[in-house]
C-alpha positions in Angstrom: 0.0 0.0 0.0 2.8 2.4 0.9 4.7 1.5 -2.3 1.7 2.2 -4.4 1.3 5.6 -2.8 5.0 6.3 -3.4 4.7 5.1 -6.9 1.7 7.4 -7.5 3.6 10.3 -5.9 6.7 9.7 -8.1 4.5 9.6 -11.2 2.8 12.8 -10.3 6.1 14.6 -9.5 7.8 13.2 -12.6 5.1 14.7 -14.8 5.6 18.2 -13.3 3.8 20.6 -11.2 3.5 23.6 -13.5 0.7 22.5 -15.8 -1.5 19.5 -15.3 -0.9 17.0 -18.1 -2.7 13.8 -19.0 -0.5 10.7 -18.4 -1.3 7.6 -20.4 -1.0 4.2 -18.9 2.0 3.4 -21.1 3.8 6.5 -19.9 3.0 5.7 -16.3 4.3 2.1 -16.8 7.5 3.4 -18.5 8.1 5.8 -15.6 7.5 3.2 -13.0 9.8 0.6 -14.8 12.5 3.2 -15.0 12.4 4.2 -11.4 11.4 0.9 -9.7 13.9 0.2 -6.9 12.4 -3.3 -6.3 13.1 -4.2 -9.9 16.7 -3.0 -9.6 17.1 -5.2 -6.5 15.7 -8.2 -8.4 18.1 -7.5 -11.3 21.0 -7.3 -8.9 20.1 -10.6 -7.3 20.0 -12.2 -10.8 23.4 -10.8 -11.6 24.8 -12.2 -8.3 23.3 -15.6 -9.0 24.9 -15.6 -12.5 28.2 -14.8 -10.9 27.8 -17.6 -8.3 26.9 -20.0 -11.2 30.1 -19.1 -13.0 32.1 -19.7 -9.8 30.5 -23.1 -9.4 31.4 -23.9 -13.1 35.0 -22.8 -12.4 35.4 -25.6 -9.9 35.5 -28.1 -12.7 38.4 -26.5 -14.5 42.1 -26.9 -13.7 43.8 -24.6 -11.3 47.4 -23.5 -11.4 49.3 -22.2 -8.4 52.7 -20.6 -8.7 55.0 -20.0 -5.7 58.4 -18.5 -5.5 60.8 -17.6 -2.8 64.1 -15.7 -2.9 66.2 -14.8 0.2 69.7 -13.3 0.5 71.9 -13.1 3.5 74.9 -10.8 3.6 76.4 -10.5 7.1 78.9 -11.5 9.7 78.5 -14.4 12.0 80.2 -14.2 15.3 80.6 -16.9 17.9 83.1 -18.9 19.8 84.4 -22.2 18.5 85.1 -25.3 20.5 88.6 -26.2 19.5 90.9 -27.9 22.0 93.8 -25.7 21.3 92.2 -22.8 23.1 91.7 -20.6 20.1 88.3 -20.3 18.8 86.5 -19.1 15.8 85.8 -15.5 16.5 83.7 -14.7 13.4 83.5 -14.7 9.8 81.7 -13.4 6.8 78.8 -15.4 5.3 77.0 -14.7 2.1 74.2 -16.8 0.7 71.3 -16.9 -1.7 68.3 -19.2 -1.5 65.9 -19.6 -4.4 63.0 -21.8 -4.8 60.0 -22.1 -7.2 57.1 -24.4 -7.5 54.2 -24.9 -9.9 51.1 -26.8 -8.8 48.4 -28.0 -11.3 45.2 -29.3 -9.7 42.1 -30.9 -11.4 39.0 -31.9 -9.5 37.6 -35.3 -10.2 34.1 -35.3 -8.9 33.6 -38.9 -8.0 31.0 -38.3 -5.3 29.0 -35.8 -7.4 29.1 -33.0 -4.8 30.6 -30.4 -7.2 28.0 -31.3 -9.8 25.2 -30.9 -7.2 26.6 -27.5 -6.2 26.5 -26.5 -9.9 22.9 -27.6 -10.2 22.0 -25.6 -7.1 23.7 -22.5 -8.6 21.8 -23.0 -11.8 18.5 -23.3 -10.1 19.2 -20.2 -8.0 20.0 -18.3 -11.1 16.7 -19.4 -12.7 14.8 -18.4 -9.6 16.5 -15.0 -9.5 15.7 -14.4 -13.2 12.1 -15.4 -12.6 12.1 -13.0 -9.7 12.7 -10.2 -12.2 9.5 -11.2 -13.9 7.6 -11.4 -10.7 8.7 -7.9 -9.6 8.0 -6.5 -13.1 4.5 -7.9 -13.1 3.8 -6.8 -9.5 4.9 -3.3 -10.5 2.7 -3.2 -13.5 -0.3 -4.4 -11.4 0.3 -1.6 -8.9 0.7 1.0 -11.6 -2.5 -0.1 -13.3 -4.4 -0.2 -10.0 -3.2 3.3 -9.1 -3.8 4.6 -12.6 -7.4 3.4 -12.8 -8.2 4.5 -9.2 -7.1 8.1 -9.8 -9.9 10.7 -9.9 
């Protein structure tokens, strides 16, 4: 009820206040479809569902992970040695580089069917979200028509 009143108010203010004009049903529907927040929300939900479906499809493809490490040490090591002659190692210069690299290739083999079921759920959620756009559109059209024909 509140949304119908807001819709009527937005249609009246969109037409203008200077001179009263006649608004056709098609014009009222066009204005409502352009400014409908609930319709934008439904479209956003459908877009999110499409993204989640793509993510679920991506689980079936191979993944590649690259890792690399490089470290360098330039410095002096000090300490006392344990020789029996009484003289110890009092220090020295040490320099060293350490490098490593690794490549990992992973491929999911869906033996239990869990990933396939997750994809089916994502597909059904997308279909439901896209149907939600139609529901919101039809509800909006009904409200506009009801408000249009109840106007004095």
